[in-house]
PyMOL Python script that loads the backbone (N, CA, C, O; Angstrom):
from pymol import cmd

cmd.read_pdbstr("""\
ATOM      1  N   UNK A   1     -31.603   6.646 237.319  1.00  0.00           N
ATOM      2  CA  UNK A   1     -30.974   7.879 235.757  1.00  0.00           C
ATOM      3  C   UNK A   1     -32.343   8.598 236.186  1.00  0.00           C
ATOM      4  O   UNK A   1     -33.438   8.278 236.649  1.00  0.00           O
ATOM      5  N   UNK A   2     -31.390  10.211 235.605  1.00  0.00           N
ATOM      6  CA  UNK A   2     -32.453  11.112 235.870  1.00  0.00           C
ATOM      7  C   UNK A   2     -33.718  11.356 233.916  1.00  0.00           C
ATOM      8  O   UNK A   2     -33.746  10.888 232.778  1.00  0.00           O
ATOM      9  N   UNK A   3     -34.255  12.083 234.525  1.00  0.00           N
ATOM     10  CA  UNK A   3     -35.497  12.209 233.340  1.00  0.00           C
ATOM     11  C   UNK A   3     -34.689  12.997 231.377  1.00  0.00           C
ATOM     12  O   UNK A   3     -35.201  12.774 230.280  1.00  0.00           O
ATOM     13  N   UNK A   4     -33.602  13.721 231.599  1.00  0.00           N
ATOM     14  CA  UNK A   4     -32.816  13.458 230.510  1.00  0.00           C
ATOM     15  C   UNK A   4     -32.366  12.475 229.962  1.00  0.00           C
ATOM     16  O   UNK A   4     -32.494  12.265 228.755  1.00  0.00           O
ATOM     17  N   UNK A   5     -31.444  11.308 231.202  1.00  0.00           N
ATOM     18  CA  UNK A   5     -31.041  10.467 230.936  1.00  0.00           C
ATOM     19  C   UNK A   5     -32.406   9.577 230.301  1.00  0.00           C
ATOM     20  O   UNK A   5     -32.049   9.179 229.192  1.00  0.00           O
ATOM     21  N   UNK A   6     -33.793   9.129 230.577  1.00  0.00           N
ATOM     22  CA  UNK A   6     -34.273   8.404 230.031  1.00  0.00           C
ATOM     23  C   UNK A   6     -35.256   8.609 228.850  1.00  0.00           C
ATOM     24  O   UNK A   6     -35.990   7.838 228.233  1.00  0.00           O
ATOM     25  N   UNK A   7     -34.907  10.398 228.737  1.00  0.00           N
ATOM     26  CA  UNK A   7     -35.494  10.659 226.980  1.00  0.00           C
ATOM     27  C   UNK A   7     -34.661  10.225 226.226  1.00  0.00           C
ATOM     28  O   UNK A   7     -35.141   9.720 225.211  1.00  0.00           O
ATOM     29  N   UNK A   8     -33.298  10.208 226.324  1.00  0.00           N
ATOM     30  CA  UNK A   8     -32.412   9.690 225.468  1.00  0.00           C
ATOM     31  C   UNK A   8     -32.473   8.399 224.839  1.00  0.00           C
ATOM     32  O   UNK A   8     -32.316   8.108 223.653  1.00  0.00           O
ATOM     33  N   UNK A   9     -32.743   7.630 225.893  1.00  0.00           N
ATOM     34  CA  UNK A   9     -32.550   6.411 226.396  1.00  0.00           C
ATOM     35  C   UNK A   9     -34.161   5.882 225.113  1.00  0.00           C
ATOM     36  O   UNK A   9     -34.248   5.100 224.166  1.00  0.00           O
ATOM     37  N   UNK A  10     -34.915   6.606 225.644  1.00  0.00           N
ATOM     38  CA  UNK A  10     -36.421   6.093 224.487  1.00  0.00           C
ATOM     39  C   UNK A  10     -36.021   6.874 223.240  1.00  0.00           C
ATOM     40  O   UNK A  10     -36.067   6.134 222.258  1.00  0.00           O
ATOM     41  N   UNK A  11     -35.770   7.701 223.043  1.00  0.00           N
ATOM     42  CA  UNK A  11     -35.396   8.087 221.586  1.00  0.00           C
ATOM     43  C   UNK A  11     -34.691   7.202 221.144  1.00  0.00           C
ATOM     44  O   UNK A  11     -34.979   6.952 219.974  1.00  0.00           O
ATOM     45  N   UNK A  12     -33.646   6.423 221.666  1.00  0.00           N
ATOM     46  CA  UNK A  12     -32.549   5.529 220.982  1.00  0.00           C
ATOM     47  C   UNK A  12     -33.350   4.248 220.798  1.00  0.00           C
ATOM     48  O   UNK A  12     -33.185   3.419 219.903  1.00  0.00           O
ATOM     49  N   UNK A  13     -34.286   4.214 221.832  1.00  0.00           N
ATOM     50  CA  UNK A  13     -35.084   2.619 221.289  1.00  0.00           C
ATOM     51  C   UNK A  13     -36.349   3.105 219.618  1.00  0.00           C
ATOM     52  O   UNK A  13     -36.632   2.379 218.664  1.00  0.00           O
ATOM     53  N   UNK A  14     -36.751   4.384 219.871  1.00  0.00           N
ATOM     54  CA  UNK A  14     -37.358   4.795 219.093  1.00  0.00           C
ATOM     55  C   UNK A  14     -36.553   4.470 217.588  1.00  0.00           C
ATOM     56  O   UNK A  14     -36.781   3.652 216.696  1.00  0.00           O
ATOM     57  N   UNK A  15     -35.746   5.283 217.728  1.00  0.00           N
ATOM     58  CA  UNK A  15     -34.547   5.633 216.128  1.00  0.00           C
ATOM     59  C   UNK A  15     -34.341   3.735 215.910  1.00  0.00           C
ATOM     60  O   UNK A  15     -34.492   3.183 214.820  1.00  0.00           O
ATOM     61  N   UNK A  16     -33.953   2.952 217.291  1.00  0.00           N
ATOM     62  CA  UNK A  16     -33.954   1.544 216.198  1.00  0.00           C
ATOM     63  C   UNK A  16     -34.868   1.263 215.481  1.00  0.00           C
ATOM     64  O   UNK A  16     -34.827   0.721 214.376  1.00  0.00           O
ATOM     65  N   UNK A  17     -36.284   1.831 216.434  1.00  0.00           N
ATOM     66  CA  UNK A  17     -37.080   0.482 216.153  1.00  0.00           C
ATOM     67  C   UNK A  17     -37.519   1.418 214.711  1.00  0.00           C
ATOM     68  O   UNK A  17     -38.019   0.618 213.921  1.00  0.00           O
ATOM     69  N   UNK A  18     -37.502   2.735 214.149  1.00  0.00           N
ATOM     70  CA  UNK A  18     -37.515   2.890 212.856  1.00  0.00           C
ATOM     71  C   UNK A  18     -36.862   2.590 212.016  1.00  0.00           C
ATOM     72  O   UNK A  18     -37.219   2.555 210.838  1.00  0.00           O
ATOM     73  N   UNK A  19     -35.784   2.316 212.431  1.00  0.00           N
ATOM     74  CA  UNK A  19     -34.363   1.864 211.302  1.00  0.00           C
ATOM     75  C   UNK A  19     -35.133   0.243 210.343  1.00  0.00           C
ATOM     76  O   UNK A  19     -35.163  -0.046 209.147  1.00  0.00           O
ATOM     77  N   UNK A  20     -35.678  -0.516 211.663  1.00  0.00           N
ATOM     78  CA  UNK A  20     -36.076  -2.030 211.158  1.00  0.00           C
ATOM     79  C   UNK A  20     -37.609  -1.884 210.560  1.00  0.00           C
ATOM     80  O   UNK A  20     -38.350  -2.867 210.587  1.00  0.00           O
ATOM     81  N   UNK A  21     -38.082  -0.560 209.993  1.00  0.00           N
ATOM     82  CA  UNK A  21     -39.150  -0.489 209.254  1.00  0.00           C
ATOM     83  C   UNK A  21     -39.053  -0.634 207.552  1.00  0.00           C
ATOM     84  O   UNK A  21     -39.012   0.403 206.890  1.00  0.00           O
ATOM     85  N   UNK A  22     -39.023  -1.782 206.966  1.00  0.00           N
ATOM     86  CA  UNK A  22     -38.531  -2.173 205.631  1.00  0.00           C
ATOM     87  C   UNK A  22     -39.463  -1.785 204.604  1.00  0.00           C
ATOM     88  O   UNK A  22     -38.991  -1.364 203.548  1.00  0.00           O
ATOM     89  N   UNK A  23     -40.962  -1.875 204.775  1.00  0.00           N
ATOM     90  CA  UNK A  23     -41.509  -1.400 203.699  1.00  0.00           C
ATOM     91  C   UNK A  23     -43.165  -0.072 204.312  1.00  0.00           C
ATOM     92  O   UNK A  23     -43.077   0.556 205.367  1.00  0.00           O
ATOM     93  N   UNK A  24     -44.182   0.022 203.562  1.00  0.00           N
ATOM     94  CA  UNK A  24     -44.318   1.053 203.838  1.00  0.00           C
ATOM     95  C   UNK A  24     -46.062   0.443 204.350  1.00  0.00           C
ATOM     96  O   UNK A  24     -47.144   1.011 204.200  1.00  0.00           O
ATOM     97  N   UNK A  25     -45.884  -0.308 204.700  1.00  0.00           N
ATOM     98  CA  UNK A  25     -47.187  -1.608 205.524  1.00  0.00           C
ATOM     99  C   UNK A  25     -46.748  -1.568 207.077  1.00  0.00           C
ATOM    100  O   UNK A  25     -47.525  -1.347 208.006  1.00  0.00           O
ATOM    101  N   UNK A  26     -45.221  -1.847 207.206  1.00  0.00           N
ATOM    102  CA  UNK A  26     -44.546  -1.813 208.243  1.00  0.00           C
ATOM    103  C   UNK A  26     -45.069  -0.358 209.050  1.00  0.00           C
ATOM    104  O   UNK A  26     -45.732  -0.236 210.080  1.00  0.00           O
ATOM    105  N   UNK A  27     -44.545   0.558 208.236  1.00  0.00           N
ATOM    106  CA  UNK A  27     -44.694   2.076 208.591  1.00  0.00           C
ATOM    107  C   UNK A  27     -45.873   2.252 209.028  1.00  0.00           C
ATOM    108  O   UNK A  27     -46.011   3.016 209.984  1.00  0.00           O
ATOM    109  N   UNK A  28     -47.185   1.511 208.378  1.00  0.00           N
ATOM    110  CA  UNK A  28     -49.048   2.191 208.853  1.00  0.00           C
ATOM    111  C   UNK A  28     -48.925   1.402 209.529  1.00  0.00           C
ATOM    112  O   UNK A  28     -49.439   1.799 210.574  1.00  0.00           O
ATOM    113  N   UNK A  29     -48.383   0.005 209.731  1.00  0.00           N
ATOM    114  CA  UNK A  29     -48.637  -0.831 211.259  1.00  0.00           C
ATOM    115  C   UNK A  29     -48.313   0.387 212.381  1.00  0.00           C
ATOM    116  O   UNK A  29     -49.271   0.853 212.998  1.00  0.00           O
ATOM    117  N   UNK A  30     -46.797   0.955 212.670  1.00  0.00           N
ATOM    118  CA  UNK A  30     -46.526   1.537 213.291  1.00  0.00           C
ATOM    119  C   UNK A  30     -46.735   2.956 213.642  1.00  0.00           C
ATOM    120  O   UNK A  30     -46.517   3.511 214.719  1.00  0.00           O
ATOM    121  N   UNK A  31     -47.365   3.617 212.140  1.00  0.00           N
ATOM    122  CA  UNK A  31     -48.877   4.669 212.749  1.00  0.00           C
ATOM    123  C   UNK A  31     -49.552   4.492 213.640  1.00  0.00           C
ATOM    124  O   UNK A  31     -49.632   5.121 214.695  1.00  0.00           O
ATOM    125  N   UNK A  32     -50.107   3.601 213.279  1.00  0.00           N
ATOM    126  CA  UNK A  32     -51.371   3.863 213.846  1.00  0.00           C
ATOM    127  C   UNK A  32     -51.251   3.087 215.525  1.00  0.00           C
ATOM    128  O   UNK A  32     -51.989   3.301 216.487  1.00  0.00           O
ATOM    129  N   UNK A  33     -50.377   2.398 215.461  1.00  0.00           N
ATOM    130  CA  UNK A  33     -49.758   1.790 216.987  1.00  0.00           C
ATOM    131  C   UNK A  33     -49.576   3.059 218.004  1.00  0.00           C
ATOM    132  O   UNK A  33     -50.023   3.043 219.150  1.00  0.00           O
ATOM    133  N   UNK A  34     -48.699   4.413 217.307  1.00  0.00           N
ATOM    134  CA  UNK A  34     -47.974   5.343 217.637  1.00  0.00           C
ATOM    135  C   UNK A  34     -49.596   5.876 217.952  1.00  0.00           C
ATOM    136  O   UNK A  34     -49.788   6.365 219.065  1.00  0.00           O
ATOM    137  N   UNK A  35     -50.858   5.783 216.911  1.00  0.00           N
ATOM    138  CA  UNK A  35     -51.798   7.099 217.634  1.00  0.00           C
ATOM    139  C   UNK A  35     -52.442   6.894 218.359  1.00  0.00           C
ATOM    140  O   UNK A  35     -53.127   7.679 219.014  1.00  0.00           O
ATOM    141  N   UNK A  36     -52.332   5.098 218.448  1.00  0.00           N
ATOM    142  CA  UNK A  36     -53.496   4.229 219.920  1.00  0.00           C
ATOM    143  C   UNK A  36     -53.121   4.942 220.738  1.00  0.00           C
ATOM    144  O   UNK A  36     -53.824   5.647 221.463  1.00  0.00           O
ATOM    145  N   UNK A  37     -51.390   4.812 220.729  1.00  0.00           N
ATOM    146  CA  UNK A  37     -50.841   4.999 222.210  1.00  0.00           C
ATOM    147  C   UNK A  37     -50.526   6.791 222.936  1.00  0.00           C
ATOM    148  O   UNK A  37     -50.323   7.182 224.086  1.00  0.00           O
ATOM    149  N   UNK A  38     -50.628   7.551 221.509  1.00  0.00           N
ATOM    150  CA  UNK A  38     -50.937   9.158 221.817  1.00  0.00           C
ATOM    151  C   UNK A  38     -52.398   9.227 222.701  1.00  0.00           C
ATOM    152  O   UNK A  38     -52.423   9.539 223.892  1.00  0.00           O
ATOM    153  N   UNK A  39     -53.444   8.927 222.010  1.00  0.00           N
ATOM    154  CA  UNK A  39     -55.058   8.707 222.228  1.00  0.00           C
ATOM    155  C   UNK A  39     -55.691   8.052 223.586  1.00  0.00           C
ATOM    156  O   UNK A  39     -56.694   8.329 224.243  1.00  0.00           O
ATOM    157  N   UNK A  40     -54.560   6.961 223.732  1.00  0.00           N
ATOM    158  CA  UNK A  40     -55.112   5.856 225.148  1.00  0.00           C
ATOM    159  C   UNK A  40     -53.893   7.624 225.885  1.00  0.00           C
ATOM    160  O   UNK A  40     -54.528   8.524 226.434  1.00  0.00           O
ATOM    161  N   UNK A  41     -53.080   7.703 225.813  1.00  0.00           N
ATOM    162  CA  UNK A  41     -52.014   8.834 226.763  1.00  0.00           C
ATOM    163  C   UNK A  41     -53.079  10.177 226.816  1.00  0.00           C
ATOM    164  O   UNK A  41     -53.348  10.656 227.918  1.00  0.00           O
ATOM    165  N   UNK A  42     -53.535  10.624 225.856  1.00  0.00           N
ATOM    166  CA  UNK A  42     -54.680  11.739 225.812  1.00  0.00           C
ATOM    167  C   UNK A  42     -55.676  11.988 227.230  1.00  0.00           C
ATOM    168  O   UNK A  42     -55.702  12.819 228.138  1.00  0.00           O
ATOM    169  N   UNK A  43     -56.448  10.790 226.859  1.00  0.00           N
ATOM    170  CA  UNK A  43     -57.950  10.742 227.116  1.00  0.00           C
ATOM    171  C   UNK A  43     -57.483   9.795 228.583  1.00  0.00           C
ATOM    172  O   UNK A  43     -58.207   9.739 229.578  1.00  0.00           O
ATOM    173  N   UNK A  44     -56.114   9.077 228.465  1.00  0.00           N
ATOM    174  CA  UNK A  44     -55.605   8.253 230.303  1.00  0.00           C
ATOM    175  C   UNK A  44     -55.225   9.727 231.191  1.00  0.00           C
ATOM    176  O   UNK A  44     -55.753  10.107 232.237  1.00  0.00           O
ATOM    177  N   UNK A  45     -54.298  10.299 230.517  1.00  0.00           N
ATOM    178  CA  UNK A  45     -53.319  11.663 231.429  1.00  0.00           C
ATOM    179  C   UNK A  45     -53.651  12.709 231.018  1.00  0.00           C
ATOM    180  O   UNK A  45     -54.402  13.138 231.895  1.00  0.00           O
ATOM    181  N   UNK A  46     -53.595  13.394 230.282  1.00  0.00           N
ATOM    182  CA  UNK A  46     -54.184  15.227 229.653  1.00  0.00           C
ATOM    183  C   UNK A  46     -55.432  15.129 230.139  1.00  0.00           C
ATOM    184  O   UNK A  46     -55.541  15.726 231.210  1.00  0.00           O
ATOM    185  N   UNK A  47     -56.265  14.688 229.825  1.00  0.00           N
ATOM    186  CA  UNK A  47     -57.660  14.937 229.810  1.00  0.00           C
ATOM    187  C   UNK A  47     -57.996  15.499 231.283  1.00  0.00           C
ATOM    188  O   UNK A  47     -58.300  16.654 231.579  1.00  0.00           O
ATOM    189  N   UNK A  48     -57.833  14.152 232.302  1.00  0.00           N
ATOM    190  CA  UNK A  48     -58.189  13.934 233.505  1.00  0.00           C
ATOM    191  C   UNK A  48     -57.730  15.557 234.396  1.00  0.00           C
ATOM    192  O   UNK A  48     -58.447  16.209 235.154  1.00  0.00           O
ATOM    193  N   UNK A  49     -56.087  15.890 233.891  1.00  0.00           N
ATOM    194  CA  UNK A  49     -55.578  17.087 234.641  1.00  0.00           C
ATOM    195  C   UNK A  49     -55.976  18.199 233.916  1.00  0.00           C
ATOM    196  O   UNK A  49     -55.816  19.199 234.616  1.00  0.00           O
ATOM    197  N   UNK A  50     -56.566  18.553 232.473  1.00  0.00           N
ATOM    198  CA  UNK A  50     -56.579  19.570 232.108  1.00  0.00           C
ATOM    199  C   UNK A  50     -58.593  19.691 232.547  1.00  0.00           C
ATOM    200  O   UNK A  50     -58.977  20.857 232.648  1.00  0.00           O
ATOM    201  N   UNK A  51     -59.640  18.654 232.760  1.00  0.00           N
ATOM    202  CA  UNK A  51     -59.985  18.907 233.616  1.00  0.00           C
ATOM    203  C   UNK A  51     -60.734  19.504 234.239  1.00  0.00           C
ATOM    204  O   UNK A  51     -61.752  20.191 234.153  1.00  0.00           O
ATOM    205  N   UNK A  52     -59.405  18.759 235.513  1.00  0.00           N
ATOM    206  CA  UNK A  52     -59.179  19.357 236.796  1.00  0.00           C
ATOM    207  C   UNK A  52     -58.914  20.868 236.867  1.00  0.00           C
ATOM    208  O   UNK A  52     -59.341  21.543 237.803  1.00  0.00           O
ATOM    209  N   UNK A  53     -58.312  21.298 236.014  1.00  0.00           N
ATOM    210  CA  UNK A  53     -57.668  22.676 236.289  1.00  0.00           C
ATOM    211  C   UNK A  53     -58.413  23.527 235.673  1.00  0.00           C
ATOM    212  O   UNK A  53     -58.368  24.603 236.270  1.00  0.00           O
ATOM    213  N   UNK A  54     -59.422  23.577 234.295  1.00  0.00           N
ATOM    214  CA  UNK A  54     -60.920  23.901 233.578  1.00  0.00           C
ATOM    215  C   UNK A  54     -61.677  24.656 235.470  1.00  0.00           C
ATOM    216  O   UNK A  54     -61.967  25.734 235.989  1.00  0.00           O
ATOM    217  N   UNK A  55     -61.661  23.548 235.716  1.00  0.00           N
ATOM    218  CA  UNK A  55     -62.602  23.084 236.812  1.00  0.00           C
ATOM    219  C   UNK A  55     -62.650  24.151 237.456  1.00  0.00           C
ATOM    220  O   UNK A  55     -63.553  24.980 237.352  1.00  0.00           O
ATOM    221  N   UNK A  56     -61.288  24.266 238.479  1.00  0.00           N
ATOM    222  CA  UNK A  56     -60.674  24.800 239.341  1.00  0.00           C
ATOM    223  C   UNK A  56     -60.636  26.492 238.602  1.00  0.00           C
ATOM    224  O   UNK A  56     -60.898  27.493 239.269  1.00  0.00           O
ATOM    225  N   UNK A  57     -60.296  26.527 237.266  1.00  0.00           N
ATOM    226  CA  UNK A  57     -60.504  27.794 237.199  1.00  0.00           C
ATOM    227  C   UNK A  57     -61.674  28.426 237.141  1.00  0.00           C
ATOM    228  O   UNK A  57     -61.592  29.609 237.473  1.00  0.00           O
ATOM    229  N   UNK A  58     -62.956  27.979 236.772  1.00  0.00           N
ATOM    230  CA  UNK A  58     -64.341  28.224 236.762  1.00  0.00           C
ATOM    231  C   UNK A  58     -64.940  28.540 238.037  1.00  0.00           C
ATOM    232  O   UNK A  58     -65.971  29.160 238.295  1.00  0.00           O
ATOM    233  N   UNK A  59     -64.083  27.987 238.782  1.00  0.00           N
ATOM    234  CA  UNK A  59     -64.519  28.591 239.977  1.00  0.00           C
ATOM    235  C   UNK A  59     -63.885  29.815 240.638  1.00  0.00           C
ATOM    236  O   UNK A  59     -64.398  30.563 241.470  1.00  0.00           O
ATOM    237  N   UNK A  60     -62.729  29.863 240.125  1.00  0.00           N
ATOM    238  CA  UNK A  60     -62.324  31.204 240.285  1.00  0.00           C
ATOM    239  C   UNK A  60     -62.902  32.356 239.462  1.00  0.00           C
ATOM    240  O   UNK A  60     -63.033  33.439 240.032  1.00  0.00           O
ATOM    241  N   UNK A  61     -63.156  32.271 238.563  1.00  0.00           N
ATOM    242  CA  UNK A  61     -64.024  33.169 238.007  1.00  0.00           C
ATOM    243  C   UNK A  61     -65.139  33.095 238.056  1.00  0.00           C
ATOM    244  O   UNK A  61     -65.676  34.122 237.640  1.00  0.00           O
ATOM    245  N   UNK A  62     -65.900  32.239 238.422  1.00  0.00           N
ATOM    246  CA  UNK A  62     -67.359  32.324 239.300  1.00  0.00           C
ATOM    247  C   UNK A  62     -67.301  33.096 240.209  1.00  0.00           C
ATOM    248  O   UNK A  62     -68.153  33.982 240.262  1.00  0.00           O
ATOM    249  N   UNK A  63     -66.181  33.003 241.315  1.00  0.00           N
ATOM    250  CA  UNK A  63     -66.203  33.619 242.546  1.00  0.00           C
ATOM    251  C   UNK A  63     -65.825  35.110 242.384  1.00  0.00           C
ATOM    252  O   UNK A  63     -66.134  35.838 243.327  1.00  0.00           O
ATOM    253  N   UNK A  64     -65.094  35.762 241.141  1.00  0.00           N
ATOM    254  CA  UNK A  64     -65.155  36.980 240.949  1.00  0.00           C
ATOM    255  C   UNK A  64     -66.175  37.772 239.820  1.00  0.00           C
ATOM    256  O   UNK A  64     -66.372  38.953 239.535  1.00  0.00           O
ATOM    257  N   UNK A  65     -66.610  36.707 239.429  1.00  0.00           N
ATOM    258  CA  UNK A  65     -67.584  37.152 238.671  1.00  0.00           C
ATOM    259  C   UNK A  65     -68.945  37.163 239.889  1.00  0.00           C
ATOM    260  O   UNK A  65     -69.991  37.636 239.445  1.00  0.00           O
ATOM    261  N   UNK A  66     -68.980  36.687 241.333  1.00  0.00           N
ATOM    262  CA  UNK A  66     -69.709  37.267 241.858  1.00  0.00           C
ATOM    263  C   UNK A  66     -69.359  38.271 242.854  1.00  0.00           C
ATOM    264  O   UNK A  66     -70.240  38.776 243.550  1.00  0.00           O
ATOM    265  N   UNK A  67     -68.288  38.554 242.956  1.00  0.00           N
ATOM    266  CA  UNK A  67     -67.863  39.703 243.709  1.00  0.00           C
ATOM    267  C   UNK A  67     -67.912  41.125 242.782  1.00  0.00           C
ATOM    268  O   UNK A  67     -68.011  42.192 243.388  1.00  0.00           O
ATOM    269  N   UNK A  68     -67.827  41.115 241.034  1.00  0.00           N
ATOM    270  CA  UNK A  68     -68.074  42.145 240.445  1.00  0.00           C
ATOM    271  C   UNK A  68     -69.400  42.146 240.904  1.00  0.00           C
ATOM    272  O   UNK A  68     -69.516  42.864 241.898  1.00  0.00           O
ATOM    273  N   UNK A  69     -70.579  41.537 240.501  1.00  0.00           N
ATOM    274  CA  UNK A  69     -71.898  41.494 240.546  1.00  0.00           C
ATOM    275  C   UNK A  69     -72.321  42.336 241.650  1.00  0.00           C
ATOM    276  O   UNK A  69     -73.120  43.262 241.512  1.00  0.00           O
ATOM    277  N   UNK A  70     -71.770  42.001 242.760  1.00  0.00           N
ATOM    278  CA  UNK A  70     -72.101  43.014 244.369  1.00  0.00           C
ATOM    279  C   UNK A  70     -71.573  44.171 244.079  1.00  0.00           C
ATOM    280  O   UNK A  70     -72.265  45.138 244.398  1.00  0.00           O
ATOM    281  N   UNK A  71     -70.289  44.448 243.437  1.00  0.00           N
ATOM    282  CA  UNK A  71     -69.672  45.601 243.497  1.00  0.00           C
ATOM    283  C   UNK A  71     -70.793  46.167 243.053  1.00  0.00           C
ATOM    284  O   UNK A  71     -71.522  46.840 243.781  1.00  0.00           O
ATOM    285  N   UNK A  72     -70.997  45.959 241.944  1.00  0.00           N
ATOM    286  CA  UNK A  72     -72.412  46.692 240.761  1.00  0.00           C
ATOM    287  C   UNK A  72     -73.427  46.545 241.504  1.00  0.00           C
ATOM    288  O   UNK A  72     -73.725  47.734 241.625  1.00  0.00           O
ATOM    289  N   UNK A  73     -74.067  46.083 242.003  1.00  0.00           N
ATOM    290  CA  UNK A  73     -75.326  45.849 242.797  1.00  0.00           C
ATOM    291  C   UNK A  73     -75.205  46.808 243.754  1.00  0.00           C
ATOM    292  O   UNK A  73     -76.237  47.475 243.822  1.00  0.00           O
ATOM    293  N   UNK A  74     -74.080  47.263 244.779  1.00  0.00           N
ATOM    294  CA  UNK A  74     -73.694  48.137 246.045  1.00  0.00           C
ATOM    295  C   UNK A  74     -73.801  49.423 245.247  1.00  0.00           C
ATOM    296  O   UNK A  74     -74.765  50.134 245.529  1.00  0.00           O
ATOM    297  N   UNK A  75     -72.946  49.857 244.266  1.00  0.00           N
ATOM    298  CA  UNK A  75     -72.739  51.069 243.808  1.00  0.00           C
ATOM    299  C   UNK A  75     -74.182  51.460 242.850  1.00  0.00           C
ATOM    300  O   UNK A  75     -74.419  52.666 242.794  1.00  0.00           O
ATOM    301  N   UNK A  76     -74.991  50.689 242.224  1.00  0.00           N
ATOM    302  CA  UNK A  76     -76.539  50.544 241.925  1.00  0.00           C
ATOM    303  C   UNK A  76     -77.124  51.153 243.259  1.00  0.00           C
ATOM    304  O   UNK A  76     -77.432  52.345 243.295  1.00  0.00           O
ATOM    305  N   UNK A  77     -77.252  50.457 244.183  1.00  0.00           N
ATOM    306  CA  UNK A  77     -77.886  50.831 245.178  1.00  0.00           C
ATOM    307  C   UNK A  77     -77.838  52.232 245.742  1.00  0.00           C
ATOM    308  O   UNK A  77     -78.803  52.870 246.163  1.00  0.00           O
ATOM    309  N   UNK A  78     -76.179  52.741 245.672  1.00  0.00           N
ATOM    310  CA  UNK A  78     -75.765  53.783 246.445  1.00  0.00           C
ATOM    311  C   UNK A  78     -76.370  55.005 245.766  1.00  0.00           C
ATOM    312  O   UNK A  78     -76.728  56.011 246.379  1.00  0.00           O
ATOM    313  N   UNK A  79     -76.480  54.779 244.037  1.00  0.00           N
ATOM    314  CA  UNK A  79     -76.641  55.869 243.206  1.00  0.00           C
ATOM    315  C   UNK A  79     -78.194  56.272 243.639  1.00  0.00           C
ATOM    316  O   UNK A  79     -78.505  57.399 244.025  1.00  0.00           O
ATOM    317  N   UNK A  80     -79.058  55.224 243.517  1.00  0.00           N
ATOM    318  CA  UNK A  80     -80.710  55.027 243.537  1.00  0.00           C
ATOM    319  C   UNK A  80     -80.749  55.936 244.769  1.00  0.00           C
ATOM    320  O   UNK A  80     -81.543  56.831 244.478  1.00  0.00           O
ATOM    321  N   UNK A  81     -80.206  56.170 246.189  1.00  0.00           N
ATOM    322  CA  UNK A  81     -80.711  56.425 247.140  1.00  0.00           C
ATOM    323  C   UNK A  81     -80.512  57.558 247.453  1.00  0.00           C
ATOM    324  O   UNK A  81     -81.115  58.198 248.315  1.00  0.00           O
ATOM    325  N   UNK A  82     -79.118  58.117 246.366  1.00  0.00           N
ATOM    326  CA  UNK A  82     -78.721  59.311 246.341  1.00  0.00           C
ATOM    327  C   UNK A  82     -80.025  60.454 245.468  1.00  0.00           C
ATOM    328  O   UNK A  82     -80.479  61.529 245.860  1.00  0.00           O
ATOM    329  N   UNK A  83     -80.320  59.677 244.207  1.00  0.00           N
ATOM    330  CA  UNK A  83     -81.596  60.072 243.383  1.00  0.00           C
ATOM    331  C   UNK A  83     -83.053  60.130 243.784  1.00  0.00           C
ATOM    332  O   UNK A  83     -83.969  60.796 243.299  1.00  0.00           O
ATOM    333  N   UNK A  84     -83.044  59.263 244.797  1.00  0.00           N
ATOM    334  CA  UNK A  84     -84.370  59.293 245.414  1.00  0.00           C
ATOM    335  C   UNK A  84     -85.143  60.999 246.050  1.00  0.00           C
ATOM    336  O   UNK A  84     -84.408  61.535 246.878  1.00  0.00           O
ATOM    337  N   UNK A  85     -85.851  61.428 245.880  1.00  0.00           N
ATOM    338  CA  UNK A  85     -86.273  62.601 246.120  1.00  0.00           C
ATOM    339  C   UNK A  85     -86.752  61.616 248.109  1.00  0.00           C
ATOM    340  O   UNK A  85     -86.952  60.440 248.414  1.00  0.00           O
ATOM    341  N   UNK A  86     -86.735  62.951 248.930  1.00  0.00           N
ATOM    342  CA  UNK A  86     -86.758  62.720 250.187  1.00  0.00           C
ATOM    343  C   UNK A  86     -88.202  63.360 250.626  1.00  0.00           C
ATOM    344  O   UNK A  86     -88.612  64.381 250.074  1.00  0.00           O
ATOM    345  N   UNK A  87     -88.859  62.773 251.536  1.00  0.00           N
ATOM    346  CA  UNK A  87     -90.225  63.054 251.833  1.00  0.00           C
ATOM    347  C   UNK A  87     -90.177  64.346 252.709  1.00  0.00           C
ATOM    348  O   UNK A  87     -89.173  64.447 253.415  1.00  0.00           O
ATOM    349  N   UNK A  88     -90.840  65.070 252.759  1.00  0.00           N
ATOM    350  CA  UNK A  88     -90.888  66.003 253.562  1.00  0.00           C
ATOM    351  C   UNK A  88     -91.228  66.187 254.894  1.00  0.00           C
ATOM    352  O   UNK A  88     -92.081  65.568 255.529  1.00  0.00           O
ATOM    353  N   UNK A  89     -90.388  67.223 255.333  1.00  0.00           N
ATOM    354  CA  UNK A  89     -90.493  66.508 257.130  1.00  0.00           C
ATOM    355  C   UNK A  89     -91.934  67.115 257.820  1.00  0.00           C
ATOM    356  O   UNK A  89     -92.546  68.178 257.918  1.00  0.00           O
ATOM    357  N   UNK A  90     -92.018  65.959 258.150  1.00  0.00           N
ATOM    358  CA  UNK A  90     -93.200  66.182 259.023  1.00  0.00           C
ATOM    359  C   UNK A  90     -93.779  66.971 260.083  1.00  0.00           C
ATOM    360  O   UNK A  90     -92.972  67.163 260.993  1.00  0.00           O
ATOM    361  N   UNK A  91     -94.922  67.496 260.264  1.00  0.00           N
ATOM    362  CA  UNK A  91     -95.115  68.512 261.855  1.00  0.00           C
ATOM    363  C   UNK A  91     -95.917  68.277 262.507  1.00  0.00           C
ATOM    364  O   UNK A  91     -96.073  68.915 263.548  1.00  0.00           O
TER     365      UNK A  91
END
""", "prot")
cmd.dss("prot")
cmd.show_as("cartoon", "prot")
cmd.util.cbc("prot")
cmd.orient("prot")
């Protein structure tokens, strides 16, 4: 079964479950169950991957910032060398 068919089957199941809700109490329980399921999914599936990608992104940014700092330091040292007075020749 491909992902599209699986998705369709899950939608059908959810619709049939929603049709069985007879009152607001059942609806409230169903909402609480779904919120718990979503919270669990985010905590167990989304957060770890997000943290992994964030850590990688920060490493890449750190590397680029180090390169930029080196470029600025090099440029500044070149400028300082050009501006410093040369000592007079010794005889």
